[in-house]
N, C-alpha and C positions, 0 to 999 in steps of 0.2 A: 758568539759574542761580537764579532765585527758587524753583524747585521744590525744589532741594537744601536751601535754607535752611528751607523749610517742613517738609521731612522731618526735618532735624536738630532743629528745634524740637519736633516731635511726639515724636521719639525721646527727647530729654532731658526732656520733660514727663512721659512715662510713667515714667521713672526717678525724677523728683522726687516723683511720687505714692507710689512704693514707699519712697523715703527718708522721706517725711513719715509714712507708716504705721509705719515702723520706729522713728522718733523718738517717735511717740505710744505705741507699745507699750512702749518703754523707760521713758518717763515714767510710764505706767500702773503698771508694776511698781515703779518707784522710789517713787511716791506710796503704793502699797499697803504696801511695807515700812516706809516712814517712819510711816504711820498706825499700823501694828501696833506699832512701837517706842514711839510716843507714848501709845497707848491701853492697852497691856497693863500689868497690875500687876507691879511688881518687888518681891517679898518673898522674898528668899533665906532659906530655913530649912535646918537641917542635914538634914532629911528630903528636901528637894528636891534637895540636892546629892549625895545617895547615888547610886551606880550602880544603874540599874533593870535587874533581871534577871527578867523574866516574873512580876513580882509577888512574888518571893521575895527575902528579904534576901540580899545577896551574901555568899558565903563564900569565903575564900581570896584569892589575889592576882588582879589583873585581867589578868595575862599568861597566855595559853594557847598552847602549842606546837601548831602545825598542820603537817600534812604538805604540802609544796609539790608533791609528785608528782601529787596529784589535780588541781591547777590546771594542771600541764603536760599531763596527758591531756586535760583539757577544752580547753586552748588548741590542742592538736594536732587535736582533733576539729573545733573551729570553723574552723581553717585549711582542713582538707580538705573540710568541708561547704561553705564558701564557694567553694572552688576547684571543687568539683563543680557548683556553680551555673553557673559559666562554661562548662561543657561543653555545656549545652543551647543557648545562643545560637550557639556555635561550630557545633554540628550543623546548625542551620538555615541558617547562612551557607554551610557546606560543601556543602549540597545545591543552592545557587544555581549557575547556569551561569557559568563564568569565574572563580570564586573557589576552586576545588578545591585546586590546588597551593599557592597562597599560604596559605590557611587551614590546610592540612595541615602546612606547615612551621612556621607560627606555633604551632599546637597542640603539635607535638613540642618546640618550644622551651619552651613553658609547662609541659608535662609533665616536661621535663628539669629545670627549676627546682624543681618539686615533688619529683622524685626526689633531687635534691641535698639539699633540705631534710630529706627523710625519711632519707637516708643520714647526714646530720649528726646528726640526733636519735638514730639507731641507734648511731653511733660514740660519742656522748656518754653512752650508757647510759640514755637517757630512756625507752626503750621496754621496759626490763626491769622486771618487777613483782617487788618484794621484800617 
């Protein structure tokens, strides 16, 4: 029984070190922000309150219309790029003895979810370039 108490103490001691480092890190950031707020000069002038646009005086309104479809294409690319990353570990596990059928079924389920997502995007008209 004394061995288990020693193991538990070592276990919680290692987490206390991690917790102490986290607290020190948060305090360091808080002190840095507080020092920056106390030491910086606060002199608001009309020039400082202007919108900065690459060194050129801003012209027109600050509102600009952007096309959302570009973000949708980027989002779809990221989804399929991340999903393709999961295919490589699957291929290595699939080569191991005894895991073939299970990993094959899991991968078809995974690819099924991808196919449903792609079909949904197609039905919503996301994949049509206008």
